[in-house]
N, C-alpha and C positions, 0 to 999 in steps of 0.2 A: 676863322676859316675863310670868311668872305673876302677879307683883305688879301689873302694869299691865293685863293682858288676861284675867285670871281663870284658874280651874282647868282650863278646857276647852281651853286652848292645847296643841297636840300637841308638848310639849317633847321627849319622848324620840324622837318621829319626826324632829324637826329634828336632834337629836344623832346619829341613826342615819345621816344623810348622810355624816358622817365615817367611821363604822364600815364601811359598805358600800363607800364609796369606797376606803378603805385595803385592803379585801379584794379588790376587783375590778381596780382601776387599776394597781397596781404591775407585774404581768406585761406589761400593754400598754405602759406607759411604758418598762419595761426593754427591750422589743423595739424600740421606736422610737429609743432612745438608745444602742443597742449600739455600742461602739467610741468613745464620746465620753468625754473625760477627766472624772474625777469632779467636780471643782469647776466645770466648765462647766455642770453640771446642778445642783449644790448651791447655788451663788450665786443663780440665778434662783428656785429653790425657796424659799430663805430669804426673799428679798424679797417673793415672792407671799404667803407665809404671814404675814410680819410686817405687811404692809399690809392683810390681810383684815379686821381689826376696823373699818376705816374705813367699811365698808358698813353695819354695824349702828349706827355713830355717826351716819351720814347718814340712815339709815332705821331708827329704833328701833321696829320692828314685826316681825311674823312673816315677811314677805317679806325684810326686811333680814337677819334671823337666818338664813334659808335661804341667801341669797347668801353671807353670812359663812362658814357651814359649808362651802359648795361651794368657795369660793376657798381657804379654809384647807386643805381636803383636797387640792386640786390642788398647792399648795405642799408639803404634807407628803409626798405620794407621789413628788415630785421629789427632795427632799433626803434624806429618811430612809434609803431603801435605799442611796443612794450614800455616805452616811456609813459604813454598815456595810462597803461595798466598800472605801472608803479605809482604814478601820481594819484590815481584813484585809490590805491591801497593806503596812501597816507591820509586821505581826507576823512574826517569824521562824517558820520551820516548827515546828509543835508547840506554839506559844504563842498561837494565835489566841484561845483561850478567855479567857486573862488580859487580852488587849488589849480584847476585847469587854466584859469586866467593868469595866475602867477607863473605857471609852467610855460605859458606861451609868451611871457614878457620879453623873451629874447628877440622876438620879431621887431621890437623897437629899434634894435641895432641894425636892422636891414638896410636902411638908407646909408648908414656909415659904411657898411660893407660894400655897397654899390660904388661909393665914391672911391674907396681904396682899390677895388678891382678895376675901375675905370682908369685910375692913375697908373696902376701897374701895367695894364694893357697898352696904354699909350707909350709907356717907357720901353716895353719889351716887344711890342707888336705895333709899331707906329702906323698911322694912317697915311694915305697919299692924297691929300686934298687937291693938289695940283692936277690930278688926273680924274677928278670927279666933278660933277655939276653941283649946284647948290642944294640939290635934293639927296645927294649921296650916291647917285648912280655913276658907274664908270663911263668915261667918254670912250666907249669901245667900238662905236660904229663909224666906219669910214664914209664920208660924204663928199661929193663933188659939187661945190657951189660956185657958179660962175667961173668954172675952170680951175678953181682952187680946192685942193684936197684939205679937209680938216676933220678932226675927230668930234663926234657929237654923241650925246647920250640918247636915251629913249625919250627924253623930254625937251632937251634944249641943246643949243650949240655951246660948246665949252671954250671956244677960242684956243683950242689946242691943235697943233699941226702934227701930222704923223711923221714918224721917223723911219728911215730906211737903213738897213744894215749894210747895204752895198748897192752897186749900180743895178744888179740883176735881181734885187730883192723887192718884192711888192711892199709898199709902205703899209705899216700896221698901226693900229691904235691899241692902247693898253687895256687889257681885260682884267688885270689884277694889279696889285701894288708892286709885285715883282717886276712887272713890265713898264712901270712908270719911270721915266728917265731921271726924275728929281728925287725919287724915294731913296732913303738911306736904309740899308739892310739892318735888321735886328735879329735877335735870337729868341723866338717865342718859347722855346723849350725851357729857357732859364726861368721864365715866369711860372710855368707849370711845376718845375722842380721846387720853387719857393712856395707855391701854393700847397704842394704835397707836404712840405716840411711844416708849415703852419697848421695844416689840417691834422697832422699827427699829434699836435698838442692837445687836441680835444679828447681822444681816448686816454691819453696819458694823464690828463688832469682828472678825468673820471676815475681812473684806477687809483690815483693817490688818495682820493676821498671815498673809495669804494666801501671800506668797512663802516664808515659813518653812514653812507647812503643805504647800506643794507640793514643797519641796525643790529641789535643784539649785544652791544657793548656799552659800557657807561664811560663817563668822563675820566675816571681814574684808571681805566684799562687802556693805557697808551693813547690817551686823547681819543677815545672812541675807537681804538684800534688802528688809527691812522699812522701812529708812530711805531707800531709793532711790525716786525718782519719775520716771516716764516716761509716755508716752502709753499704752503697753501696761499699765503699772501701774494707771493710772486706769481703763482699760477692764476691768480685773479685777474692778471692783465689780459688773459684770454677768456675770462668769464667763469673760471672754476669757482664752485660754491665754497664758501667758508664754513667752518665748523660751528660758528656761533649761532645760537637760536635767534631768529629775527624778532626784534622788539615789536614789530608791527603785528606779529602773530600774538604776542602777549597782550597788546592793546585790544585786538579783536576778541581774545578770550575774556578779557576784563569786561568789555562792552556786552558780550553775550551773557556773562554772569550777572551783570547789572540789570538785564532785562527782567521784566515781570513774568513770573510763572505762577499760575493759579492751579491748585490741585483741589478737586472737589470730590466729595464722597457721595455716590449716587444711591446709597442704601436708603430704603424707605424710612422716613421719620428722622433721618440724620441730616443735618445741614451744617457742613463743615467746610471751610475754605482756608487754605494756607497760602499766604502770599509772601514771596521772597523778593526783596528789592535790594 
């Protein structure tokens, strides 16, 4: 946005939509979805978040960026807390921390994602270094030094001379890359379309392995249900609950049965204890 609309674009205000949304909305969403199976919330949340870049692809401006952040935030507050809930449901008692650490291992790929995003941004939304100073500010201010007009930034002189569109036009300095005479136009929407396409792979991959992630099937049942296809399986792409009993409920029941129960007889003169293990 800053390359196309200048330095006065409220970039951090737009980004704060996600920050404040993730701060305020999770308790509300949690209260409204209490008692709902985890993946019934996770799958819609993943789809909403994955499709959010399409808004800035269609509207590559400030309004489109705000809509993108809003939709992305709605998707994130749906799936992210439920992922933690699902991770906790898998962990044996006392090992929740280890499971949460493994579940957060995806953050290791964060720097790689930054490199890829930077390369794509430079390809589809090129910078205009000729019209900026060494600090990255646009040389947008017109200065008259010793009778010579030149473009300067808020910190230094850029050695850039203003251009006039005609004899009757006041010389101007570039405030965006679009106004830079040496800048080559690119199509930023192509970048966001590609990002949307790659983002959709995430909910699709979760749907492919959804029967395994939900549990309730064994290896001989179509490879944990992954290779089985039915109407309910197809509806799972939107989070529809399957008919199989969750194997994690079975694990919980087994752990509960293995717990020690002591029954005592309080009758006078009788001392009897039955212990089940």
